[in-house]
C-alpha positions as CSV (number, residue, x, y, z in Angstrom):
1,M,92.8,134.3,93.2
2,G,91.6,132.7,90.4
3,L,90.0,129.6,89.6
4,F,92.7,127.6,88.6
5,D,95.4,128.7,91.0
6,D,95.4,125.2,93.3
7,L,95.9,122.9,89.6
8,V,99.8,122.8,89.7
9,Q,101.7,122.9,93.0
10,H,105.2,122.6,93.6
11,H,106.7,121.0,96.7
12,I,110.8,120.0,98.1
13,Y,110.5,116.4,98.6
14,R,111.2,115.5,102.0
15,G,110.6,111.9,102.1
16,V,107.2,112.1,103.0
17,E,104.0,111.8,100.5
18,R,101.8,114.4,100.4
19,P,98.0,114.4,98.9
20,I,98.4,115.8,94.7
21,A,97.3,118.3,93.6
22,P,93.7,118.2,91.5
23,G,96.1,118.6,88.1
24,Y,99.7,117.8,88.9
25,D,102.5,118.7,91.1
26,Y,106.3,119.4,90.8
27,L,108.4,117.4,93.0
28,L,112.2,118.6,93.6
29,A,113.9,115.5,95.5
30,G,117.6,114.6,95.9
31,N,118.1,112.8,92.5
32,G,116.1,115.5,90.6
33,L,112.9,117.3,89.2
34,F,109.8,115.3,89.0
35,K,106.3,115.8,88.0
36,R,103.9,113.6,89.7
37,A,100.1,112.8,88.9
38,E,97.1,111.0,89.6
39,S,93.5,109.9,87.3
40,R,91.0,107.6,88.3
41,L,93.2,105.3,85.5
42,I,96.7,106.1,86.3
43,R,98.8,107.6,89.3
44,A,102.4,108.8,88.1
45,C,105.8,110.0,89.3
46,L,107.9,110.8,86.2
47,P,111.7,112.3,86.3
48,L,112.1,115.3,84.0
49,V,115.8,116.6,85.2
50,D,118.0,114.3,86.4
51,L,120.5,116.5,88.7
52,P,122.0,115.6,92.0
53,V,120.4,118.1,95.1
54,A,122.4,117.8,98.5
55,G,120.3,117.1,101.6
56,L,117.3,115.8,99.8
57,P,115.8,111.8,100.3
58,D,115.9,110.4,96.6
59,L,112.6,110.1,95.1
60,H,111.9,107.3,92.9
61,P,110.0,107.3,89.5
62,E,106.4,105.0,89.6
63,L,103.8,104.8,86.7
64,V,100.4,102.5,88.5
65,V,97.6,101.4,86.1
66,K,94.9,101.4,88.4
67,P,92.2,98.1,88.0
68,G,89.0,98.6,86.1
69,R,87.8,99.0,82.7
70,I,89.7,101.3,80.7
71,P,86.7,103.6,78.9
């Protein structure tokens, strides 16, 4: 295993939020493929591919700017 093996992870979204990987996650949901990441300034879940996937719950896009001073 390398030093950076856990920076990017992929998951099938089943309606339960999981902790975000140190880098970012790819999530396959009922309404497509999403990329999710979090830093001390923002939290984002952005759609990459709009594609229906039967049997999985939908995931909704999100962009949250966290309070505090911007460096």
